[in-house]
N, CA, C and O atoms as a MOPAC input file, in Angstrom:
PM7 MOZYME 1SCF
protein

 N    118.54300 1   138.83400 1    99.01400 1
 C    119.71300 1   138.05000 1    98.71700 1
 C    119.37500 1   136.56600 1    98.75700 1
 O    118.24000 1   136.18200 1    99.04000 1
 N    120.36100 1   135.75000 1    98.47500 1
 C    120.15400 1   134.31300 1    98.47100 1
 C    119.80500 1   133.78300 1    99.86300 1
 O    120.23100 1   134.33100 1   100.88000 1
 N    119.02000 1   132.70100 1    99.88300 1
 C    118.62300 1   132.06900 1   101.11400 1
 C    119.34700 1   130.71800 1   101.19200 1
 O    119.22400 1   129.90100 1   100.28100 1
 N    120.10500 1   130.47700 1   102.28000 1
 C    120.84200 1   129.21800 1   102.41900 1
 C    119.85700 1   128.12100 1   102.83500 1
 O    119.13300 1   128.26100 1   103.82000 1
 N    119.84500 1   127.01400 1   102.05500 1
 C    118.96700 1   125.91900 1   102.33800 1
 C    119.61700 1   124.80600 1   103.15600 1
 O    118.95100 1   124.06000 1   103.87400 1
 N    120.96100 1   124.71900 1   103.01900 1
 C    121.71300 1   123.66300 1   103.69400 1
 C    123.10500 1   123.62000 1   103.07100 1
 O    123.46700 1   124.50000 1   102.28900 1
 N    123.86500 1   122.62300 1   103.41000 1
 C    125.15800 1   122.49200 1   102.82300 1
 C    125.58600 1   121.08100 1   102.60300 1
 O    125.09900 1   120.16300 1   103.26400 1
 N    126.50600 1   120.89300 1   101.66700 1
 C    127.10500 1   119.59400 1   101.40900 1
 C    128.54600 1   119.64500 1   101.91200 1
 O    129.12700 1   120.71600 1   102.08700 1
 N    129.08800 1   118.49200 1   102.13300 1
 C    130.47100 1   118.44900 1   102.64700 1
 C    131.18000 1   117.24500 1   102.05300 1
 O    130.63300 1   116.14300 1   102.01000 1
 N    132.38400 1   117.46500 1   101.60500 1
 C    133.23900 1   116.39700 1   101.08100 1
 C    134.62600 1   116.56700 1   101.70400 1
 O    135.05400 1   117.68100 1   102.00500 1
 N    135.31400 1   115.44700 1   101.88900 1
 C    136.68000 1   115.55800 1   102.38900 1
 C    137.60600 1   114.82900 1   101.43200 1
 O    137.18700 1   113.92800 1   100.70500 1
 N    138.84100 1   115.22300 1   101.44100 1
 C    139.82900 1   114.60000 1   100.53300 1
 C    140.81300 1   113.81700 1   101.40100 1
 O    141.37200 1   114.34800 1   102.36000 1
 N    141.01100 1   112.57100 1   101.05600 1
 C    141.91100 1   111.66600 1   101.85100 1
 C    143.33800 1   112.16000 1   101.87900 1
 O    144.07800 1   111.84700 1   102.81200 1
 N    143.75700 1   112.94400 1   100.85400 1
 C    145.11000 1   113.48400 1   100.80200 1
 C    145.21800 1   114.81500 1   101.52900 1
 O    146.31200 1   115.36100 1   101.66800 1
 N    144.08900 1   115.34300 1   101.99500 1
 C    144.09800 1   116.62500 1   102.71200 1
 C    144.08900 1   117.82200 1   101.75900 1
 O    144.31300 1   118.95700 1   102.18100 1
 N    143.82800 1   117.56500 1   100.46100 1
 C    143.75900 1   118.67900 1    99.50700 1
 C    142.50400 1   119.52400 1    99.73500 1
 O    141.48200 1   119.03300 1   100.21300 1
 N    142.61100 1   120.80800 1    99.37900 1
 C    141.42400 1   121.68300 1    99.45200 1
 C    140.36300 1   121.19400 1    98.48700 1
 O    140.68200 1   120.75500 1    97.38200 1
 N    139.08200 1   121.26800 1    98.89900 1
 C    137.97400 1   120.84100 1    98.05000 1
 C    137.14300 1   122.04200 1    97.67300 1
 O    136.79100 1   122.85100 1    98.53100 1
 N    136.82500 1   122.16900 1    96.39500 1
 C    135.92400 1   123.20900 1    95.90900 1
 C    134.66400 1   122.59500 1    95.32300 1
 O    134.70000 1   121.51300 1    94.73600 1
 N    133.55900 1   123.29100 1    95.48800 1
 C    132.25900 1   122.76700 1    95.08100 1
 C    131.73500 1   123.53700 1    93.89200 1
 O    132.02800 1   124.72100 1    93.72500 1
 N    130.94700 1   122.84800 1    93.05400 1
 C    130.29700 1   123.47500 1    91.92000 1
 C    128.97400 1   122.76400 1    91.60000 1
 O    128.78300 1   121.59000 1    91.92000 1
 N    128.09100 1   123.49800 1    90.97300 1
 C    126.79800 1   122.94100 1    90.57800 1
 C    126.95700 1   122.38200 1    89.17500 1
 O    127.07100 1   123.14200 1    88.21400 1
 N    126.96600 1   121.06500 1    89.04900 1
 C    127.17900 1   120.40200 1    87.72400 1
 C    125.87900 1   120.33200 1    86.91700 1
 O    125.87800 1   120.55000 1    85.70600 1
 N    124.76000 1   120.02000 1    87.61300 1
 C    123.47900 1   119.88000 1    86.98500 1
 C    122.44700 1   120.53100 1    87.89900 1
 O    122.47600 1   120.32500 1    89.11200 1
 N    121.55000 1   121.30300 1    87.33400 1
 C    120.47800 1   121.93300 1    88.10200 1
 C    120.22000 1   123.31600 1    87.57400 1
 O    120.97800 1   123.82900 1    86.75200 1
 N    119.17300 1   123.91000 1    88.03400 1
 C    118.74400 1   125.22300 1    87.58200 1
 C    119.61200 1   126.29400 1    88.26100 1
 O    119.34400 1   126.68800 1    89.39600 1
 N    120.64400 1   126.75500 1    87.56200 1
 C    121.60100 1   127.72600 1    88.10600 1
 C    120.96100 1   129.11200 1    88.32200 1
 O    121.51200 1   129.93300 1    89.05400 1
 N    119.82100 1   129.37200 1    87.70000 1
 C    119.11500 1   130.62400 1    87.93100 1
 C    118.40200 1   130.63100 1    89.28700 1
 O    118.15300 1   131.69100 1    89.86300 1
 N    118.07500 1   129.42400 1    89.79200 1
 C    117.36200 1   129.31300 1    91.03600 1
 C    118.26700 1   128.91100 1    92.21200 1
 O    118.02400 1   129.31900 1    93.34800 1
 N    119.29800 1   128.12000 1    91.94100 1
 C    120.13500 1   127.56800 1    92.99000 1
 C    121.62500 1   127.77200 1    92.70800 1
 O    122.06300 1   127.85600 1    91.56000 1
 N    122.37800 1   127.84700 1    93.79900 1
 C    123.84800 1   127.98000 1    93.63500 1
 C    124.48300 1   127.19600 1    94.79400 1
 O    123.83200 1   126.85800 1    95.78300 1
 N    125.75100 1   126.93300 1    94.62700 1
 C    126.52300 1   126.27900 1    95.68900 1
 C    127.79400 1   127.12100 1    95.98500 1
 O    128.47800 1   127.58200 1    95.07100 1
 N    128.07200 1   127.29500 1    97.24800 1
 C    129.25800 1   128.04800 1    97.67700 1
 C    130.52300 1   127.24500 1    97.25900 1
 O    130.62500 1   126.04700 1    97.52200 1
 N    131.45900 1   127.92800 1    96.61600 1
 C    132.65300 1   127.26400 1    96.10000 1
 C    133.47000 1   126.61900 1    97.19200 1
 O    133.97400 1   125.51000 1    97.01300 1
 N    133.61100 1   127.28700 1    98.31800 1
 C    134.49700 1   126.74700 1    99.37100 1
 C    133.72900 1   126.14800 1   100.54300 1
 O    134.26600 1   125.30600 1   101.26300 1
 N    132.45700 1   126.57700 1   100.75000 1
 C    131.75600 1   126.07900 1   101.94500 1
 C    130.64700 1   125.05800 1   101.62700 1
 O    130.08900 1   124.45500 1   102.54300 1
 N    130.32900 1   124.86400 1   100.35200 1
 C    129.30800 1   123.86700 1    99.96500 1
 C    127.87900 1   124.24800 1   100.34200 1
 O    126.99700 1   123.38900 1   100.34700 1
 N    127.63100 1   125.53900 1   100.66200 1
 C    126.29200 1   125.98100 1   100.98000 1
 C    125.41600 1   125.98300 1    99.74300 1
 O    125.77800 1   126.57700 1    98.72800 1
 N    124.24700 1   125.31200 1    99.81700 1
 C    123.28600 1   125.30700 1    98.74200 1
 C    122.32000 1   126.47700 1    99.06300 1
 O    121.74000 1   126.55000 1   100.14600 1
 N    122.17600 1   127.37600 1    98.08500 1
 C    121.35400 1   128.55700 1    98.28700 1
 C    120.28100 1   128.67000 1    97.19300 1
 O    120.49400 1   128.28100 1    96.04400 1
 N    119.13800 1   129.20700 1    97.58400 1
 C    118.06500 1   129.58800 1    96.67100 1
 C    118.35200 1   131.02900 1    96.27000 1
 O    118.37300 1   131.93200 1    97.10600 1
 N    118.57100 1   131.22200 1    94.98200 1
 C    118.98500 1   132.53700 1    94.49400 1
 C    117.84700 1   133.48600 1    94.24100 1
 O    118.09500 1   134.67600 1    94.04600 1
 N    116.64000 1   133.04200 1    94.23300 1
 C    115.47500 1   133.85700 1    93.92900 1
 C    114.84100 1   133.40300 1    92.67800 1
 O    115.41800 1   132.61200 1    91.93200 1
 N    113.68700 1   133.87300 1    92.43000 1
 C    112.94900 1   133.46300 1    91.22300 1
 C    111.76000 1   132.60200 1    91.58800 1
 O    111.60200 1   132.17900 1    92.73400 1
 N    110.94300 1   132.35600 1    90.61100 1
 C    109.70600 1   131.62200 1    90.80700 1
 C    109.95700 1   130.12500 1    90.81400 1
 O    110.59700 1   129.59000 1    89.90900 1
 N    109.45400 1   129.45800 1    91.82900 1
 C    109.52100 1   128.00500 1    91.88200 1
 C    108.09800 1   127.45000 1    91.93800 1
 O    107.19500 1   128.10600 1    92.45800 1
 N    107.90400 1   126.29800 1    91.42800 1
 C    106.59000 1   125.65700 1    91.47100 1
 C    106.28800 1   125.04800 1    92.79200 1
 O    107.19600 1   124.57600 1    93.47600 1
 N    105.00500 1   125.04000 1    93.19100 1
 C    104.59200 1   124.44900 1    94.41800 1
 C    104.63400 1   122.93300 1    94.30000 1
 O    104.36000 1   122.38000 1    93.23500 1
 N    104.97600 1   122.26500 1    95.38900 1
 C    105.02000 1   120.79400 1    95.45400 1
 C    105.88200 1   120.26100 1    94.28800 1
 O    105.48300 1   119.33400 1    93.58200 1
 N    107.02700 1   120.84500 1    94.10900 1
 C    107.92400 1   120.44300 1    93.04900 1
 C    109.28200 1   120.03400 1    93.61600 1
 O    109.75000 1   120.62100 1    94.59100 1
 N    109.90700 1   119.04100 1    93.01600 1
 C    111.23200 1   118.60200 1    93.40100 1
 C    112.22700 1   119.12600 1    92.38800 1
 O    111.99100 1   119.04400 1    91.18300 1
 N    113.34400 1   119.66700 1    92.87000 1
 C    114.42900 1   120.06700 1    91.98500 1
 C    115.62800 1   119.19500 1    92.31500 1
 O    116.00100 1   119.08100 1    93.48300 1
 N    116.23300 1   118.58200 1    91.31900 1
 C    117.39100 1   117.70600 1    91.53400 1
 C    118.64900 1   118.46500 1    91.06900 1
 O    118.72500 1   118.94700 1    89.93900 1
 N    119.60900 1   118.54900 1    91.96100 1
 C    120.87700 1   119.22300 1    91.70600 1
 C    121.98000 1   118.17500 1    91.76700 1
 O    121.90000 1   117.23800 1    92.56100 1
 N    122.98700 1   118.32200 1    90.95400 1
 C    124.17500 1   117.50100 1    91.05600 1
 C    125.32600 1   118.40400 1    91.45900 1
 O    125.70300 1   119.30800 1    90.71400 1
 N    125.87900 1   118.16100 1    92.62500 1
 C    126.97600 1   119.01900 1    93.12200 1
 C    128.28100 1   118.23700 1    92.99400 1
 O    128.35400 1   117.08000 1    93.41000 1
 N    129.27500 1   118.84000 1    92.44100 1
 C    130.62800 1   118.23500 1    92.31100 1
 C    131.57700 1   118.81100 1    93.33100 1
 O    131.54000 1   120.00400 1    93.63400 1
 N    132.43100 1   117.94900 1    93.85900 1
 C    133.50700 1   118.36500 1    94.76100 1
 C    134.79200 1   118.00800 1    94.03500 1
 O    134.99500 1   116.86000 1    93.64000 1
 N    135.65300 1   118.99400 1    93.86100 1
 C    136.91000 1   118.78900 1    93.14500 1
 C    138.07800 1   119.21300 1    94.00400 1
 O    138.05800 1   120.28800 1    94.60300 1
 N    139.12500 1   118.35100 1    94.07000 1
 C    140.27000 1   118.75100 1    94.84200 1
 C    141.24100 1   119.54200 1    93.97300 1
 O    141.00600 1   119.71600 1    92.77700 1
 N    142.31600 1   120.01600 1    94.56200 1
 C    143.25400 1   120.88600 1    93.84900 1
 C    143.99200 1   120.20300 1    92.70800 1
 O    144.54400 1   120.87900 1    91.84000 1
 N    144.01100 1   118.85300 1    92.69500 1
 C    144.66400 1   118.11400 1    91.63500 1
 C    143.69900 1   117.69100 1    90.52800 1
 O    144.09900 1   117.04400 1    89.56000 1
 N    142.41700 1   118.06500 1    90.68000 1
 C    141.39900 1   117.79800 1    89.65000 1
 C    140.57900 1   116.53500 1    89.84500 1
 O    139.67200 1   116.26000 1    89.05900 1
 N    140.88500 1   115.76500 1    90.88100 1
 C    140.03500 1   114.59600 1    91.16700 1
 C    138.70200 1   115.06900 1    91.68500 1
 O    138.65400 1   116.02900 1    92.45300 1
 N    137.59400 1   114.41900 1    91.28700 1
 C    136.30100 1   114.91200 1    91.68700 1
 C    135.32400 1   113.77900 1    92.01300 1
 O    135.52000 1   112.62600 1    91.62600 1
 N    134.29700 1   114.14100 1    92.71700 1
 C    133.18800 1   113.24000 1    93.08700 1
 C    131.92900 1   114.08700 1    93.02900 1
 O    131.98600 1   115.31500 1    93.10400 1
 N    130.78200 1   113.41200 1    92.89300 1
 C    129.50000 1   114.13900 1    92.79500 1
 C    128.51700 1   113.57800 1    93.77900 1
 O    128.60100 1   112.41400 1    94.17100 1
 N    127.54500 1   114.44300 1    94.19400 1
 C    126.46000 1   114.01000 1    95.04300 1
 C    125.15800 1   114.65900 1    94.49900 1
 O    125.16300 1   115.77100 1    93.97200 1
 N    124.08800 1   113.93300 1    94.65100 1
 C    122.78900 1   114.42700 1    94.26500 1
 C    122.14300 1   115.11400 1    95.45200 1
 O    122.16000 1   114.60400 1    96.57200 1
 N    121.56900 1   116.29300 1    95.18600 1
 C    120.83600 1   117.06000 1    96.21700 1
 C    119.43800 1   117.27500 1    95.68100 1
 O    119.26800 1   117.75300 1    94.56000 1
 N    118.42400 1   116.92400 1    96.47900 1
 C    117.04500 1   117.13400 1    96.07700 1
 C    116.45600 1   118.28300 1    96.93100 1
 O    116.49300 1   118.22400 1    98.16000 1
 N    115.93600 1   119.28400 1    96.29300 1
 C    115.26600 1   120.39500 1    96.95000 1
 C    113.76700 1   120.18800 1    96.71100 1
 O    113.32200 1   120.13200 1    95.56500 1
 N    113.00400 1   120.07600 1    97.77700 1
 C    111.55400 1   119.86100 1    97.69100 1
 C    110.87100 1   121.16700 1    98.09700 1
 O    111.11500 1   121.69200 1    99.18300 1
 N    110.01700 1   121.68400 1    97.21800 1
 C    109.26300 1   122.88600 1    97.48400 1
 C    107.85400 1   122.50500 1    97.90400 1
 O    107.13700 1   121.86800 1    97.13400 1
 N    107.43700 1   122.88400 1    99.12100 1
 C    106.11700 1   122.55200 1    99.60200 1
 C    105.33000 1   123.88200 1    99.74900 1
 O    105.91500 1   124.95600 1    99.88700 1
 N    104.01000 1   123.77000 1    99.71500 1
 C    103.19100 1   124.95100 1    99.97600 1
 C    102.28800 1   125.31400 1    98.84900 1
 O    102.06400 1   124.52300 1    97.93300 1
 N    101.76000 1   126.52000 1    98.91100 1
 C    100.82300 1   126.97300 1    97.90200 1
 C    101.53400 1   127.54900 1    96.70800 1
 O    102.71500 1   127.88700 1    96.78500 1
 N    100.82600 1   127.66300 1    95.60100 1
 C    101.36200 1   128.26100 1    94.43100 1
 C    101.76400 1   129.70800 1    94.70900 1
 O    101.04800 1   130.42700 1    95.40500 1
 N    102.89000 1   130.13100 1    94.17800 1
 C    103.27400 1   131.53300 1    94.35500 1
 C    102.24200 1   132.42900 1    93.64300 1
 O    101.64500 1   132.04600 1    92.63700 1
 N    102.06100 1   133.61800 1    94.19700 1
 C    101.17800 1   134.60500 1    93.60700 1
 C     99.76700 1   134.14100 1    93.49600 1
 O     99.13600 1   134.37900 1    92.46600 1
 N     99.21900 1   133.47900 1    94.51500 1
 C     97.83600 1   133.10300 1    94.50200 1
 C     96.98000 1   134.31100 1    94.79700 1
 O     97.43700 1   135.27800 1    95.40500 1
 N     95.73100 1   134.24900 1    94.36300 1
 C     94.83700 1   135.39000 1    94.56000 1
 C     94.48100 1   135.56000 1    96.02200 1
 O     94.43400 1   134.57400 1    96.75800 1
 N     94.22600 1   136.78900 1    96.46600 1
 C     93.79900 1   136.99800 1    97.86200 1
 C     92.41600 1   136.41500 1    98.07900 1
 O     91.63600 1   136.26100 1    97.14000 1
 N     92.12500 1   136.09300 1    99.33300 1
 C     90.79400 1   135.53100 1    99.69500 1
 C     90.15400 1   136.39500 1   100.74600 1
 O     90.80900 1   136.79200 1   101.70900 1
 N     88.84300 1   136.70100 1   100.57300 1
 C     88.06900 1   137.35600 1   101.60500 1
 C     87.67500 1   136.33300 1   102.63700 1
 O     87.51600 1   135.15600 1   102.31200 1
 N     87.51300 1   136.76100 1   103.89200 1
 C     87.08600 1   135.85000 1   104.94300 1
 C     85.63800 1   135.44200 1   104.79400 1
 O     85.27200 1   134.32500 1   105.16000 1
 N     84.79200 1   136.33900 1   104.25600 1
 C     83.39100 1   136.04300 1   104.02000 1
 C     83.06500 1   136.27600 1   102.56900 1
 O     83.77600 1   137.00700 1   101.87900 1
 N     81.96000 1   135.64200 1   102.07800 1
 C     81.57800 1   135.78400 1   100.68400 1
 C     80.92600 1   137.10900 1   100.40700 1
 O     81.02200 1   137.61300 1    99.28800 1
 N     80.24300 1   137.71600 1   101.41700 1
 C     79.60800 1   139.01400 1   101.20700 1
 C     79.69000 1   139.83500 1   102.50700 1
 O     79.75800 1   139.28100 1   103.60400 1
 N     79.68000 1   141.14500 1   102.35400 1
 C     79.73800 1   142.08400 1   103.48500 1
 C     78.58900 1   143.07800 1   103.34300 1
 O     78.17300 1   143.38400 1   102.22500 1
 N     78.06400 1   143.59200 1   104.47400 1
 C     77.03600 1   144.62200 1   104.44500 1
 C     77.43300 1   145.67200 1   105.44800 1
 O     77.89500 1   145.36200 1   106.54600 1
 N     77.24600 1   146.93400 1   105.05700 1
 C     77.54200 1   148.08400 1   105.90000 1
 C     76.31200 1   148.97800 1   105.99200 1
 O     75.59400 1   149.12700 1   105.00300 1
 N     76.05000 1   149.57700 1   107.14900 1
 C     74.96000 1   150.51500 1   107.32200 1
 C     75.51900 1   151.89400 1   107.55900 1
 O     76.40400 1   152.08900 1   108.39200 1
 N     74.99300 1   152.85000 1   106.81700 1
 C     75.43400 1   154.25400 1   106.93800 1
 C     74.19600 1   155.10900 1   107.18600 1
 O     73.19800 1   154.98300 1   106.47700 1
 N     74.26100 1   155.96500 1   108.17800 1
 C     73.15200 1   156.85400 1   108.51700 1
 C     73.28900 1   158.11400 1   107.61300 1
 O     74.37500 1   158.66600 1   107.43800 1
 N     72.14700 1   158.52900 1   107.05900 1
 C     72.20400 1   159.74400 1   106.20600 1
 C     72.01200 1   161.00200 1   107.01100 1
 O     71.99200 1   162.08800 1   106.43100 1
 N     71.86500 1   160.91400 1   108.35000 1
 C     71.67000 1   162.06900 1   109.16900 1
 C     73.02600 1   162.56100 1   109.78000 1
 O     73.07800 1   163.64200 1   110.36700 1
 N     74.05000 1   161.80900 1   109.64500 1
 C     75.33000 1   162.17400 1   110.26900 1
 C     76.23300 1   162.85200 1   109.26100 1
 O     76.00100 1   162.79800 1   108.05300 1
 N     77.25200 1   163.48200 1   109.77300 1
 C     78.27800 1   164.12600 1   108.95400 1
 C     79.33800 1   163.12400 1   108.64800 1
 O     79.82100 1   162.43900 1   109.55000 1
 N     79.71800 1   163.01400 1   107.40200 1
 C     80.75100 1   162.10700 1   106.96500 1
 C     82.08600 1   162.81900 1   106.98600 1
 O     82.18300 1   163.95400 1   106.52000 1
 N     83.11000 1   162.18500 1   107.51000 1
 C     84.41500 1   162.80800 1   107.44600 1
 C     85.02000 1   162.72800 1   108.77100 1
 O     86.14100 1   163.19500 1   108.96700 1

């Protein structure tokens, strides 16, 4: 399932309910909770050492809105990197006088 990365928060001076939406950003990778503002990673392949810029909008019940920029920074190795052996070569000795099994 989705992984929560953090959350945004907006308040309305009139006390109106605020709903959140993702205005700009990769909606296949990221989402925002409509009522709680939680930014989640939805799954999928992301690039290593890449920044993703999201624009989150907060809209009150009367349609007034504001936006905030959220930057998600991905650190680490490339996804799906090849496995590595601990040593470059290995040697095994097997006796031909013993029973195998």
